[in-house]
C-alpha positions in Angstrom: 27.3 -28.6 10.9 28.0 -26.7 7.7 24.4 -27.4 6.7 23.1 -25.7 9.8 25.4 -22.7 9.3 24.1 -22.3 5.7 20.5 -22.5 7.0 21.2 -19.9 9.7 22.9 -17.6 7.3 20.0 -18.0 4.8 17.5 -17.3 7.5 19.4 -14.3 8.8 19.7 -12.8 5.3 15.9 -13.5 4.7 14.9 -11.7 8.0 17.2 -8.8 7.3 15.7 -8.4 3.8 12.2 -8.5 5.2 13.0 -5.9 7.9 14.7 -3.7 5.3 11.6 -3.8 3.1 9.3 -3.1 6.0 11.4 -0.2 7.1 11.5 1.3 3.6 7.7 1.0 3.3 7.2 2.7 6.6 9.5 5.6 5.7 7.6 5.9 2.4 4.2 6.1 4.1 5.5 8.7 6.6 6.7 11.1 4.0 3.9 10.6 1.5 0.9 10.8 3.7 1.2 14.2 5.2 -1.8 16.6 4.7 -0.2 18.2 1.6 0.5 14.7 0.1 -3.0 13.5 0.8 -4.5 16.5 -1.0 -2.2 15.7 -4.0 -2.8 12.0 -4.0 -6.5 12.0 -3.4 -7.7 15.2 -5.0 -4.9 16.2 -7.4 -4.6 19.5 -5.5 -1.2 21.2 -5.3 -0.9 23.3 -2.2 2.2 25.2 -1.2 3.9 24.1 2.0 2.3 26.1 4.9 4.2 27.7 7.7 2.2 25.5 10.1 -0.2 22.5 9.8 -2.7 22.0 12.6 -4.4 18.5 12.5 -7.5 19.7 14.2 -9.5 16.5 14.2 -9.9 13.2 12.4 -11.7 9.9 12.7 -9.6 8.3 10.0 -6.9 6.7 12.1 -3.2 6.8 11.3 -3.3 6.7 7.5 -5.5 8.3 5.0 -8.5 6.0 4.6 -12.2 6.1 5.1 -13.4 8.8 7.4 -13.5 12.5 8.0 -10.7 14.9 8.7 -10.2 18.6 9.5 -6.9 20.5 9.2 -5.8 24.1 9.2 -2.9 25.4 7.1 -1.4 28.7 8.2 0.4 30.8 5.6 2.4 33.9 5.2 0.8 37.1 3.8 2.6 36.6 0.5 1.5 33.0 0.1 -2.1 33.8 1.1 -2.2 36.5 -1.6 -0.8 34.1 -4.2 -3.4 31.5 -3.2 -6.2 34.1 -3.4 -5.3 34.8 -7.1 -5.9 31.2 -8.1 -9.1 30.8 -10.2 -10.3 27.7 -8.4 -11.9 29.6 -5.5 -15.6 30.5 -5.5 -18.3 31.7 -3.2 -20.1 29.6 -0.6 -23.2 27.6 -1.5 -25.5 25.2 0.3 -23.3 22.2 -0.6 -20.2 23.8 0.9 -21.7 25.3 4.1 -23.7 22.1 4.7 -20.6 20.0 4.1 -18.6 22.0 6.6 -21.3 21.9 9.2 -21.8 18.1 8.7 -18.1 17.4 9.1 -17.8 19.4 12.2 -20.9 17.7 13.8 -19.6 14.2 12.8 -16.2 14.8 14.3 -17.7 16.2 17.6 -19.9 13.2 18.0 -17.3 10.5 17.1 -15.7 8.5 20.0 -12.5 8.0 17.8 -11.8 11.8 18.1 -9.9 12.5 21.3 -11.1 15.1 23.7 -8.0 17.3 23.1 -8.9 17.4 19.4 -12.4 18.4 20.2 -11.0 21.3 22.1 -8.8 22.2 19.1 -12.0 22.3 17.1 -13.2 25.1 19.3 -9.9 26.9 19.1 -9.7 26.5 15.3 -13.3 27.0 14.4 -13.6 28.4 10.9 -14.5 32.1 11.0 -16.6 32.9 8.0 -16.1 36.5 6.9 -16.3 38.5 3.6 -12.7 37.7 2.7 -13.4 33.9 2.7 -13.5 32.0 -0.6 -14.1 28.3 -1.1 -13.1 25.3 -3.1 -15.2 22.1 -3.4 -14.4 18.9 -5.2 -16.4 15.7 -5.2 -15.8 12.2 -6.3 -18.2 9.3 -6.5 -19.5 7.6 -3.4 -19.8 10.9 -1.4 -16.1 11.5 -1.2 -15.4 15.2 -1.2 -12.9 17.9 -0.1 -13.9 21.5 0.9 -11.2 24.2 1.4 -12.0 27.6 2.9 -9.4 30.3 2.3 -9.6 32.9 5.0 -7.4 35.9 3.9 -7.8 37.8 7.1 -6.6 35.0 9.4 -4.1 33.8 6.7 -5.5 30.2 6.9 -6.8 27.5 4.7 -9.3 25.2 6.4 -9.4 21.8 4.8 -12.3 19.4 5.3 -12.1 15.9 3.8 -14.7 13.2 3.8 -14.3 9.8 2.2 -16.2 6.5 2.4 
């Protein structure tokens, strides 16, 4: 009987250790893979924490992986003015405007994107105006991020596509 008690104790310790490791892994993923963390991890972009993040649409699933996503960051006047001063912003070009249009069309056509998110796409449609500036970064294999800073609406529109 002492042999069985030892086996049960060993099995219990083993299962508790596995559950603990799984729990720590899940907590790590939850804090690391918010939109700000994804920009830092995938694109080495340091963005200030916005007042509000709107996950408009994505066909990626739960974790950052292959797919397309569209988010909107809302900022205060002060932070938007600080963001505008950064030297990374430029004017729109064919690659940028074509990329934004392509992402929006892809997301509207994808079955993985829920209807409620397709409605959000209408509500948070990027409004191109004279105060908008853009950031574009590309990696190999057609992976890219486009950010549009809209000073008037105090928003940064973030479009990511990865394969």
